N, C-alpha and C positions, 0 to 999 in steps of 0.2 A: 580831327574830331571823332572820326569814324572809329581809329584804332583805341582811341582813349575810351569811348563808348563800349567798345567791345574788350575791355580789359587787356588789350594786347599792346605790346610794343609797337610804337609808331615807325622805328627804321624797318622791323622786322615785316609789316604791313605794307611801307613804302617799298621794299626791296623785291615781294613777291606781286606786286600789283601796280607797280610805278606809277601810278596816279588815281586821284579819285575817280576819273573817268574811267578808266580801265576797269576799275572794281565795281562801279555802277553796271557798267555794259555786263559784266560776270554776274553779276547779282540779277538783273532784269532777263538775262537769258535764261539763266539757270531756273527761275520763277516761273517765266513763262512758257518753258519747253514743254513740261507735261501737258498743260493747257492745251498749248496750239497742238500737239499732236492728238490728243484726245478729240479736239474739234476737228481735226483732217480726217480721223477714224471715223467720226459720226457722219461727216459729209461724203465718205467714199461708201457708206451702207447704201444697201437696195432699199430705201424707205420714202415715204411721201416726203416733200418740203415740209408739209407741217411737222411730222414729226420730226424730223432733222433739226427743225428751228427750234421746237419744244425740247428736245435734249439739249442742243446747245445753249439756251437759255437756263436750264437747270445746271449745266456744267458751268457756268459764268457764276450764276450765284455761287455754287459751292466753292468757286475758287474765291470769289471777292469775301465769303464768310470764313474762309481759311485763311487768307491773306489781306485781313480789312485795311491795314496800312499802306498796299502797295498802291492804289491809285493815288494817295496823298503824296507818296514818296517819288513816284515818277512825275507829278504834276510839278511838284516842289523842284526837283532836278531841272526838268524841262524850262522852267521859268526862270533859271538862272541865265540862260542864254546860252548853256553849252549845248554843242550840235551833239545830237541824239545818234551814235553810231551803230545802233542796233539795227540788225539786217530786216527791217520789215518788208522791204520788196521781196528777199526771199521765202518769206512766209506767204505773203499775197499768193506768189507763183504756187506754192504748194496748194493752198488753199484753191485758187482757181483751177489747176488740174483734176481736182474732185468734180468740177460740173456746176460746182453749187451756183455761181455766180450767172451762169446760163439760166438754170431752174429758176433763180428770182428775176431775172428779165423775163423769163416766158409769165412767169405769175405775174409780172407788173403787167405786160402785155394783155392778158386776157382779164385785168382788172382785180385779181384776186387779193393781192397787195397792191396798195399803195406805190407810186412812183417815186423811187429815191436816187440819187446819184450812187453808182457804184464803183 
């Protein structure tokens, strides 16, 4: 389906990507890589938590505006029951290393933002 939609030779696509799952993983990682790197960059800056969240939301909006089909694509693929092999734990570790989770917890404890599970 993917090869035909892209106007590519099915055998060639299968040769390079081995499976639809592998192709999905590569597309997912490529699309999210820039967004996640910019997110980590924001969280590492010496800014107030409010400023970090404002910039994060702006960048997320820009990302979703640039790639409006990505959320539907991801949900569609995940709803098929295939296990997503994207390394979300690695990304969470990088975000956690910025200290933003501690900042959020502190803001929750002070009542600045409502409590949510992190």
